[in-house]
C-alpha positions in Angstrom: 39.3 55.9 76.8 42.0 53.8 77.3 41.9 49.9 76.4 40.3 47.3 78.9 43.6 45.5 79.0 45.3 48.7 80.2 42.5 49.5 82.8 42.9 45.6 84.2 46.6 46.2 84.6 48.3 46.0 88.2 49.0 49.9 88.7 47.0 51.3 86.6 45.0 52.9 89.7 48.0 53.7 91.7 47.2 57.5 91.5 43.9 57.1 93.1 45.5 54.8 95.9 44.4 57.3 98.8 40.6 57.2 97.7 40.5 53.4 97.2 40.0 50.2 99.4 39.9 46.6 98.8 36.3 45.6 97.5 35.5 49.2 96.1 33.9 49.0 92.7 34.9 51.1 89.8 32.6 51.7 86.7 35.3 52.4 83.8 34.6 53.4 80.1 37.3 51.5 78.2 37.9 51.2 74.4 37.1 48.0 72.9 38.3 47.7 69.3 37.3 51.4 68.8 34.2 51.5 70.8 33.5 52.4 74.3 32.1 49.9 76.8 31.3 49.9 80.4 33.5 47.7 82.4 32.9 47.0 86.1 35.8 46.5 88.3 36.3 45.2 91.9 39.4 46.6 93.7 41.2 43.5 94.9 44.3 44.9 96.8 45.3 48.6 97.9 48.9 48.1 99.4 50.8 50.9 101.0 53.4 50.5 98.5 53.2 48.4 95.3 50.5 48.1 92.8 46.9 48.7 93.4 45.2 45.6 91.6 41.6 45.1 90.1 39.6 42.3 88.6 36.8 42.6 86.3 33.5 42.0 88.5 32.2 38.3 88.9 29.7 37.5 86.4 29.9 40.7 84.4 33.6 40.5 82.3 35.4 37.2 83.9 35.1 33.5 83.4 34.3 31.9 79.8 31.0 32.7 78.5 29.7 30.6 75.2 27.8 32.4 72.3 24.5 32.9 72.4 22.7 30.1 70.6 20.6 30.7 67.4 16.9 29.8 67.0 16.4 26.9 64.3 14.1 28.7 61.5 13.0 25.5 60.8 10.8 25.5 64.2 8.7 28.4 63.1 5.3 27.4 61.8 4.6 30.3 59.9 6.0 33.5 58.1 5.6 35.6 61.1 7.3 33.0 63.5 10.4 32.7 60.7 10.7 36.6 60.8 10.6 36.5 64.6 13.5 33.7 64.5 15.5 35.6 62.0 15.4 38.8 64.2 16.2 36.7 67.3 19.4 35.4 65.4 20.3 38.5 64.3 20.5 39.7 67.6 22.3 36.7 68.8 24.9 37.4 66.2 25.4 41.1 67.0 25.8 40.3 70.6 28.4 37.2 70.0 30.3 39.9 67.9 30.5 41.8 71.3 31.6 39.0 73.0 34.4 38.2 70.6 35.5 41.8 70.6 35.8 41.6 74.3 37.8 38.3 74.5 40.0 39.7 71.7 40.7 42.4 74.0 41.9 40.0 77.0 38.4 39.9 78.7 35.7 37.3 78.7 32.3 37.3 79.6 31.3 35.4 83.0 28.8 32.7 83.3 
């Protein structure tokens, strides 16, 4: 797969100009730090000449995204609650790592 930043570059979809119209949706499998990821794109312009342009879909991969917060383990009142908080925090850490990888590729997640 091509890098996400490449797919977002003006002109990347020029060879598909005849099949595209403004506001088409494209689902692209892209490379994010050597892992495949799904990127939803919106076609923003299909001029007769010049570059076809796309943008990451609103709310999917644009804007700015704060990291997912962790759950304070001191709020858990028993061992089971502590284990659940630890699992939630582990998932949050994994998702935050994905967010960091996307942002390092020039893509930020939208709010």
